Phi, psi and omega in degrees: 000128179274136176254126178279144175249120182254153177254169174301323179300316178297318180298314180297320177296318178299324180279357179079023181253157174305135190242012176281162187302317179297319179295320179295314179299318178295319178300313181296316178297319182293322189254007179242156001277139175279133182304140183302331183275001179255120176289146183310310181294343181270358180297143187291345185275354178273148169285163177303322180293316178298314181298318179297316178301310181300313182298312182296318181294321179291313182298325181271001184046046184283181182305328183280347189303318183297315181286330174295320176299321178298315179296319178303314179298316181296320182284336179268352181278152171248110181261000000 
């Protein structure tokens, strides 16, 4: 079984968001730090479809789970 490796750029494109590096950095700056008690899919800035995708991919430990975890860390970090 082949495991796909996705990047943050791919994830943002999958979510229907601008996926260039500057757009990703701006998104993270705008929406972080996310409170520790808020799970990534429960954040208020996602559409229902985006939240559902994030939740399902994490629960199923799917191909996207690793990069979703990276985004989760970035949004919960205080830089």
